[in-house]
KEPASE-863240 format. One line per 10 residues: for each residue x, y, z of N, C-alpha, C. Coordinates in Angstrom, 1 decimal. Layout:
<tilos>
X/Y/Z/X/Y/Z/X/Y/Z ~ ...
</tilos>
This chain:
<tilos>
161.3/32.7/-34.6/160.4/31.7/-35.5/159.6/32.3/-36.5 ~ 159.5/31.4/-37.8/158.7/32.0/-38.7/157.1/32.0/-38.6 ~ 156.3/32.7/-38.8/155.3/32.7/-38.7/154.6/32.8/-40.4 ~ 153.6/31.7/-40.1/152.4/31.8/-41.7/151.4/32.9/-41.0 ~ 152.0/33.9/-42.6/150.3/34.6/-42.0/149.8/35.5/-42.8 ~ 148.9/35.6/-43.5/147.7/36.1/-44.5/146.7/37.5/-44.1 ~ 147.0/38.2/-44.3/146.0/39.0/-44.1/145.3/39.4/-45.2 ~ 144.2/39.4/-44.6/143.0/39.7/-45.4/142.4/41.6/-45.4 ~ 142.2/41.8/-46.5/141.9/43.3/-46.1/141.3/44.0/-47.6 ~ 141.6/45.2/-47.4/141.2/45.7/-48.4/141.6/47.6/-48.3
142.6/47.8/-49.2/143.2/49.2/-49.8/143.3/50.0/-48.2 ~ 142.6/51.5/-48.4/143.0/52.0/-47.3/142.2/51.8/-45.8 ~ 141.5/50.8/-45.9/140.8/50.7/-44.8/141.2/50.6/-43.3 ~ 140.4/49.9/-42.2/141.2/49.4/-41.2/142.3/48.5/-41.3 ~ 142.2/47.8/-42.3/143.7/46.6/-42.9/144.6/47.4/-43.2 ~ 144.9/48.8/-43.3/145.7/49.9/-43.4/146.8/49.4/-42.2 ~ 146.4/49.3/-41.0/147.0/49.3/-40.2/147.7/48.1/-39.6 ~ 146.9/47.1/-40.2/147.7/45.7/-40.5/148.9/45.5/-41.4 ~ 148.5/46.1/-42.2/149.8/46.0/-43.3/151.2/47.1/-42.8 ~ 150.3/48.2/-42.3/151.8/49.1/-41.3/152.5/48.4/-40.5
151.4/47.5/-39.6/152.3/47.3/-38.5/153.4/45.9/-39.2 ~ 153.1/45.0/-40.4/153.4/43.9/-40.8/154.3/44.4/-41.1 ~ 155.0/45.7/-42.2/155.5/46.3/-43.0/157.1/46.6/-41.7 ~ 156.6/47.7/-40.7/157.3/47.8/-39.6/158.2/46.9/-38.5 ~ 157.3/45.4/-38.8/157.8/44.5/-37.6/159.0/43.4/-38.7 ~ 158.6/43.9/-40.5/159.8/42.9/-41.3/159.5/41.4/-41.5 ~ 157.8/41.4/-40.7/157.3/40.2/-41.0/156.5/39.7/-42.5 ~ 157.3/38.6/-43.0/156.8/37.9/-44.2/154.9/37.8/-44.2 ~ 154.8/38.2/-45.1/152.9/38.1/-45.1/152.4/38.1/-46.6 ~ 151.4/37.4/-46.6/150.3/37.5/-47.7/149.5/38.1/-47.4
149.6/39.2/-48.3/148.2/40.1/-48.1/147.4/40.0/-49.5 ~ 146.0/39.7/-48.6/145.1/39.3/-49.6/144.4/40.7/-49.7 ~ 143.9/41.4/-51.0/143.5/42.1/-51.0/142.1/42.4/-51.5 ~ 141.4/41.8/-51.1/140.1/41.8/-51.6/138.5/42.4/-51.3 ~ 137.8/43.4/-51.6/136.6/44.0/-50.9/135.7/43.3/-51.5 ~ 135.9/42.1/-52.0/134.9/41.2/-52.5/134.7/40.2/-51.8 ~ 135.5/39.8/-50.3/135.4/39.1/-49.7/134.5/39.4/-48.4 ~ 133.9/40.2/-48.1/133.0/41.2/-47.4/131.5/40.1/-47.7 ~ 130.8/39.9/-46.2/130.3/39.2/-46.1/129.9/37.6/-47.1 ~ 131.2/37.1/-47.3/131.4/36.2/-47.9/131.7/34.8/-46.8
131.5/33.8/-47.3/131.4/32.6/-46.3/133.1/32.0/-46.3 ~ 133.4/32.1/-47.1/135.1/32.3/-46.6/135.4/33.3/-45.7 ~ 135.1/34.3/-45.5/135.7/35.4/-44.4/135.1/35.0/-43.5 ~ 133.6/34.6/-43.7/133.0/34.2/-42.3/133.8/33.0/-41.3 ~ 134.6/32.4/-42.1/135.2/31.0/-41.3/136.4/32.2/-40.4 ~ 136.8/33.4/-40.7/137.7/33.8/-40.0/137.6/35.4/-39.1 ~ 136.0/35.7/-39.6/135.5/37.0/-38.6/134.3/36.5/-39.0 ~ 133.8/36.2/-37.5/131.9/36.0/-37.4/130.8/36.9/-38.0 ~ 131.3/38.0/-39.1/130.7/39.2/-39.4/131.3/39.6/-40.7 ~ 132.0/38.4/-40.8/132.7/38.3/-42.5/132.9/39.8/-42.6
133.5/40.6/-41.9/134.4/41.7/-42.0/135.7/42.0/-42.5 ~ 136.1/43.0/-42.9/137.7/43.2/-42.9/137.8/44.2/-42.4 ~ 139.2/43.9/-41.4/140.3/43.1/-41.3/140.4/41.8/-41.0 ~ 140.7/40.5/-41.5/141.0/39.4/-40.6/142.2/39.0/-41.1 ~ 142.7/38.0/-39.9/144.3/37.6/-40.3/144.1/36.3/-40.2 ~ 145.0/35.4/-40.4/145.7/34.2/-40.4/146.7/34.2/-39.9 ~ 147.3/33.4/-38.6/148.5/33.5/-38.2/148.6/32.0/-37.7 ~ 149.6/30.9/-38.3/149.7/30.1/-38.4/148.4/28.7/-38.2 ~ 147.4/29.3/-39.0/146.2/28.7/-39.3/145.4/29.4/-38.4 ~ 145.4/30.1/-37.4/144.5/30.7/-36.1/144.2/31.7/-36.6
142.8/32.0/-36.5/141.8/33.1/-37.3/141.9/34.2/-36.2 ~ 142.2/35.7/-36.8/142.5/36.9/-35.7/141.5/38.4/-36.3 ~ 140.6/38.4/-35.3/140.1/39.7/-36.5/140.0/40.9/-35.4 ~ 139.8/42.3/-36.0/140.2/43.8/-35.0/140.9/44.3/-35.4 ~ 141.5/45.2/-35.8/142.8/45.6/-36.4/143.4/45.8/-34.7 ~ 142.7/46.5/-33.9/143.8/47.1/-33.0/144.4/45.8/-32.6 ~ 143.4/44.5/-32.1/143.9/43.6/-31.7/145.5/42.9/-32.3 ~ 144.6/42.9/-34.0/146.2/42.0/-35.4/147.3/42.7/-34.8 ~ 147.1/43.8/-34.7/148.3/45.0/-34.6/148.9/44.4/-33.1 ~ 148.5/44.5/-31.9/148.9/44.2/-31.0/149.8/43.3/-30.7
149.0/41.9/-31.6/149.5/40.6/-31.5/150.8/40.4/-31.9 ~ 150.6/41.0/-33.3/151.8/41.2/-34.2/153.0/41.0/-33.8 ~ 152.7/42.7/-32.9/154.0/43.1/-32.0/154.5/42.4/-31.0 ~ 153.7/41.4/-30.3/154.1/40.6/-29.5/154.5/39.3/-30.4 ~ 154.7/39.2/-31.2/155.1/38.0/-32.3/156.9/38.5/-32.1 ~ 157.0/39.7/-32.3/158.4/40.3/-33.2/158.8/40.9/-31.7 ~ 159.1/40.6/-30.5/159.1/41.7/-29.6/160.6/42.8/-29.5 ~ 161.6/41.9/-30.4/163.2/42.3/-30.7/163.1/43.7/-31.4 ~ 161.5/43.5/-32.4/161.3/45.0/-33.2/161.2/46.0/-31.9 ~ 160.9/46.3/-31.1/160.5/47.2/-30.4/159.3/48.2/-30.6
158.5/47.4/-31.2/156.9/48.1/-31.6/156.3/48.5/-30.7 ~ 156.5/47.9/-29.3/155.1/47.4/-28.8/156.1/47.3/-27.1 ~ 155.7/48.2/-26.0/156.1/48.0/-25.1/155.6/46.6/-24.0 ~ 156.6/45.5/-23.0/156.2/44.5/-22.6/155.6/44.5/-21.9 ~ 154.4/43.4/-21.6/153.2/43.2/-21.3/153.5/43.4/-19.8 ~ 152.8/44.1/-18.8/152.6/44.7/-17.3/153.5/45.9/-17.3 ~ 154.2/46.7/-18.0/155.1/47.4/-17.9/153.9/48.7/-18.1 ~ 154.5/49.9/-17.9/153.5/51.0/-17.4/153.1/51.4/-19.3 ~ 154.3/51.3/-20.1/154.0/51.9/-21.2/152.8/50.8/-21.7 ~ 153.0/49.6/-21.6/152.3/49.0/-22.4/150.3/49.3/-21.7
150.3/49.4/-20.4/149.3/50.1/-20.1/148.7/51.3/-20.7 ~ 149.4/52.5/-21.2/150.0/53.6/-22.2/149.4/53.0/-23.5 ~ 149.9/52.1/-23.9/149.0/51.9/-24.9/148.2/51.0/-25.1 ~ 147.1/50.1/-24.3/145.8/50.0/-24.0/145.0/51.2/-24.0 ~ 145.6/51.9/-23.4/144.9/53.5/-22.9/144.4/54.0/-24.0 ~ 145.7/54.3/-24.7/145.4/55.3/-26.1/144.4/54.9/-27.4 ~ 144.8/53.1/-27.0/144.2/52.1/-28.7/142.7/52.5/-27.8 ~ 142.0/52.0/-26.7/141.1/52.5/-26.3/140.0/53.6/-26.4 ~ 140.8/54.7/-26.0/140.3/56.0/-26.2/140.3/56.5/-27.5 ~ 140.5/55.9/-28.4/140.9/56.4/-29.9/139.8/55.5/-30.9
139.5/54.1/-30.2/138.2/53.2/-30.7/136.7/54.0/-30.2 ~ 137.0/54.2/-29.3/135.8/54.7/-28.2/135.4/56.3/-28.9 ~ 136.5/56.6/-28.6/135.6/58.4/-28.2/136.4/59.2/-29.7 ~ 136.9/58.0/-30.3/136.8/58.8/-32.0/136.8/58.6/-33.2 ~ 136.9/57.1/-33.1/136.8/56.5/-34.5/135.1/55.8/-34.6 ~ 134.8/55.4/-33.8/133.2/55.0/-33.6/132.4/56.3/-34.4 ~ 132.4/57.1/-34.1/132.0/58.4/-34.5/132.1/58.5/-36.0 ~ 133.5/58.5/-36.3/133.7/58.7/-37.6/132.9/57.2/-38.4 ~ 132.9/56.1/-37.9/132.4/55.2/-38.7/130.8/55.2/-38.5 ~ 130.3/56.0/-37.1/128.7/56.1/-37.1/128.5/57.1/-38.8
128.8/58.0/-39.1/128.7/59.2/-39.7/129.0/58.6/-41.2 ~ 130.2/57.5/-41.7/130.1/57.3/-42.5/129.0/56.1/-42.8 ~ 128.6/55.7/-41.8/127.1/54.5/-42.3/126.1/55.2/-42.7 ~ 125.8/56.3/-41.7/124.6/57.5/-42.3/124.6/58.1/-43.6 ~ 126.4/58.2/-43.8/126.6/59.1/-45.0/126.4/58.3/-46.4 ~ 126.9/57.2/-46.0/127.3/56.3/-47.4/127.1/54.7/-47.2 ~ 127.1/54.4/-45.8/127.0/52.9/-46.0/125.9/52.3/-46.0 ~ 125.0/52.9/-45.2/123.4/52.5/-45.1/122.4/52.8/-46.2 ~ 121.5/51.8/-46.4/120.3/52.1/-47.5/119.7/53.5/-47.1 ~ 119.4/54.4/-47.8/118.9/55.6/-47.9/118.1/55.9/-47.2
117.1/55.0/-46.6/115.9/55.4/-46.2/116.2/54.9/-44.4 ~ 117.1/54.7/-44.5/118.0/53.8/-42.9/118.8/54.8/-42.4 ~ 119.2/56.5/-43.1/120.4/57.5/-43.0/119.7/58.2/-42.2 ~ 120.4/58.9/-40.5/120.1/59.5/-39.8/121.0/61.2/-40.2 ~ 120.3/62.3/-40.4/121.5/63.0/-40.9/121.4/63.6/-39.7 ~ 120.9/63.8/-38.9/120.6/64.2/-37.5/121.9/64.1/-36.8 ~ 122.5/62.8/-36.6/123.7/62.6/-35.6/125.1/63.0/-36.7 ~ 124.8/63.4/-38.0/126.1/63.6/-38.1/127.2/64.9/-37.4 ~ 126.2/66.0/-37.4/127.0/67.0/-36.6/126.9/66.3/-34.9 ~ 126.5/65.8/-34.4/127.0/65.8/-32.7/128.1/64.9/-33.2
128.3/63.7/-33.8/129.0/62.9/-34.0/130.4/63.3/-34.4 ~ 130.6/64.6/-35.3/131.7/65.2/-35.2/132.1/66.1/-34.2 ~ 131.4/66.1/-33.4/131.5/66.9/-32.3/132.5/66.1/-31.4 ~ 131.7/65.0/-31.2/132.3/63.7/-30.1/133.8/63.8/-30.9 ~ 133.5/63.5/-32.0/135.5/63.2/-32.2/135.9/64.2/-32.2 ~ 135.8/65.7/-32.1/136.5/66.7/-32.0/136.7/66.8/-30.6 ~ 136.2/66.1/-29.6/136.5/66.7/-28.5/137.5/65.1/-28.0 ~ 137.2/64.2/-28.1/138.5/63.4/-28.4/139.8/63.4/-28.8 ~ 139.7/64.4/-30.1/140.9/64.7/-31.2/141.6/65.8/-30.2 ~ 140.3/66.8/-29.1/141.3/67.9/-28.2/142.1/67.0/-27.6
141.7/66.2/-26.9/142.5/65.6/-25.5/143.7/65.3/-26.3 ~ 143.7/64.4/-27.8/145.5/63.9/-28.4/146.0/65.6/-28.4 ~ 145.4/66.5/-28.5/145.9/67.8/-29.5/147.0/68.4/-28.1 ~ 146.3/68.6/-27.3/146.9/69.0/-25.9/147.8/67.7/-25.6 ~ 147.7/66.3/-26.0/149.0/65.5/-25.2/150.2/65.7/-26.1 ~ 149.8/65.8/-27.4/150.8/65.9/-28.5/151.4/67.2/-29.0 ~ 151.1/67.9/-28.5/151.4/69.4/-28.4/153.2/69.5/-27.0 ~ 153.1/68.3/-26.5/154.4/68.2/-25.4/155.4/67.1/-25.8 ~ 154.7/66.3/-26.7/155.4/65.2/-27.2/155.0/64.7/-28.8 ~ 156.5/64.4/-29.2/156.6/63.4/-30.8/155.1/62.3/-30.8
155.2/61.4/-29.9/154.6/60.4/-30.1/153.7/60.2/-28.6 ~ 152.9/58.7/-28.6/152.2/58.9/-27.5/152.5/57.9/-26.4 ~ 153.5/56.7/-27.0/154.0/56.1/-25.5/155.6/56.4/-25.4 ~ 156.1/56.7/-24.6/157.5/56.9/-24.4/158.0/57.4/-25.2 ~ 157.4/58.7/-25.9/158.0/59.8/-26.5/158.8/59.2/-28.2 ~ 158.5/58.1/-28.1/158.6/56.9/-29.6/158.0/56.4/-30.2 ~ 158.3/56.6/-31.6/157.2/55.9/-32.6/157.5/54.2/-31.9 ~ 155.9/53.9/-31.7/155.2/52.7/-31.7/154.0/52.2/-32.1 ~ 153.3/51.0/-32.4/152.4/50.7/-32.9/151.3/51.0/-32.0 ~ 151.0/52.4/-31.3/150.3/52.7/-31.0/149.9/53.9/-31.4
150.9/54.4/-32.2/150.7/55.7/-33.3/149.9/54.6/-34.3 ~ 150.5/53.7/-34.7/149.9/53.3/-35.8/147.8/53.2/-35.7 ~ 147.8/52.6/-34.8/146.3/52.5/-34.3/145.7/54.0/-34.5 ~ 146.6/54.5/-33.7/145.8/56.0/-33.2/145.9/57.1/-34.6 ~ 147.0/57.2/-35.1/147.3/57.7/-36.5/146.0/57.3/-37.2 ~ 145.7/55.9/-37.7/144.7/56.1/-38.8/143.5/56.7/-38.1 ~ 143.1/57.0/-37.2/141.8/57.1/-36.6/142.0/58.8/-36.7 ~ 142.6/59.2/-36.3/143.4/60.8/-37.0/143.1/61.3/-38.2 ~ 144.3/60.6/-38.9/144.1/60.4/-40.4/142.4/61.1/-41.2 ~ 141.9/59.6/-40.2/140.4/60.1/-41.1/139.8/60.9/-40.2
139.9/61.5/-38.9/139.0/62.5/-38.9/139.8/63.9/-39.8 ~ 141.0/63.8/-40.0/141.7/65.1/-41.1/141.4/65.2/-42.0 ~ 140.7/63.9/-43.0/140.2/63.9/-44.1/138.8/64.2/-44.6 ~ 138.4/64.2/-43.4/136.9/65.1/-42.7/137.0/66.1/-42.8 ~ 138.2/66.9/-42.7/138.3/68.0/-42.4/137.9/68.7/-40.9 ~ 138.5/67.9/-40.0/138.1/67.8/-38.6/139.1/68.6/-38.1 ~ 140.0/68.4/-38.7/141.2/69.2/-37.9/142.0/70.1/-38.1 ~ 141.5/71.2/-39.3/141.8/72.2/-40.1/142.7/73.2/-38.8 ~ 141.8/72.8/-37.1/142.5/74.1/-36.1/142.9/73.3/-35.3 ~ 144.0/72.4/-35.2/144.2/71.4/-34.4/146.2/71.1/-34.9
146.8/72.2/-35.0/148.2/71.7/-35.4/148.8/71.1/-34.6 ~ 148.9/70.4/-33.3/149.8/69.6/-33.3/149.2/67.8/-33.7 ~ 148.1/67.9/-33.9/147.7/66.7/-34.8/148.0/66.8/-36.3 ~ 148.2/67.7/-36.9/148.6/67.7/-37.9/150.3/67.8/-38.4 ~ 150.9/67.9/-37.1/152.2/67.6/-36.8/152.5/66.5/-37.1 ~ 151.5/66.0/-36.3/152.0/64.1/-35.7/151.5/63.9/-36.7 ~ 150.5/63.8/-37.8/150.5/63.2/-38.8/151.5/63.2/-40.2 ~ 152.0/64.2/-39.9/153.3/64.8/-41.0/154.5/63.6/-40.7 ~ 154.6/64.0/-39.5/155.5/62.5/-38.6/155.5/61.6/-39.1 ~ 154.2/60.9/-39.3/153.7/59.7/-39.5/154.0/59.2/-41.0
153.3/60.3/-41.7/153.4/60.2/-43.1/155.1/59.8/-43.7 ~ 155.8/60.5/-43.5/157.3/60.5/-43.3/158.0/59.2/-43.1 ~ 157.2/58.1/-42.2/157.9/56.8/-41.9/158.0/56.3/-43.6 ~ 158.9/55.2/-43.7/159.2/54.5/-45.0/157.6/53.6/-45.4 ~ 156.9/53.2/-44.2/156.0/51.8/-44.4/154.9/52.6/-44.3 ~ 154.6/53.8/-44.2/153.3/54.5/-43.6/152.5/54.0/-44.5 ~ 151.0/53.3/-44.5/150.0/53.0/-45.8/148.9/54.0/-45.3 ~ 148.9/55.5/-44.6/148.4/56.1/-44.2/147.6/56.5/-45.9 ~ 146.7/57.2/-45.9/145.9/57.5/-47.1/146.1/59.1/-46.6 ~ 146.9/59.5/-47.8/147.3/61.0/-48.1/146.8/62.3/-48.3
145.8/61.4/-49.4/144.7/62.6/-50.0/143.9/63.7/-49.1
</tilos>
């Protein structure tokens, strides 16, 4: 079945997860890469906070990058990018996605807001170091796991690695992984994939 898919995003932001997933799945899609959409009424019709990314699939809006990536994989099960619902591997996918979003990415996003996005008078520099410490605590969990396996679910690349890899790479770009060789090797494996959309700078 062919789906009409339009992805709304911007560059290397979380929308890169969705773009990478679509490319891995080989699903045709229109890519609307436009930062100016943030806060617009056009985007608010897709996302109640008018944030990116958002996607339209057969006229239906969906937001949150991890949810988008998971659903896209369910649309193309033959590609094997996600385990079937009800299996143990699917539970592991949900576990690692929830873990990385709550225990790692949230702290990086908090720092980005306090260092860049908030008005100067709203920034609290004191939260930055504790946030990085929390991120590193989560990263250490992944470091231990990925010391024994190449990928997080079933020992093979899956959409879990797309979602998790994006957050891990953000931490690398913030200088938080220099002493975590397993995570750096993990990122090199992800960078080597033809469809990878991670920012390698």
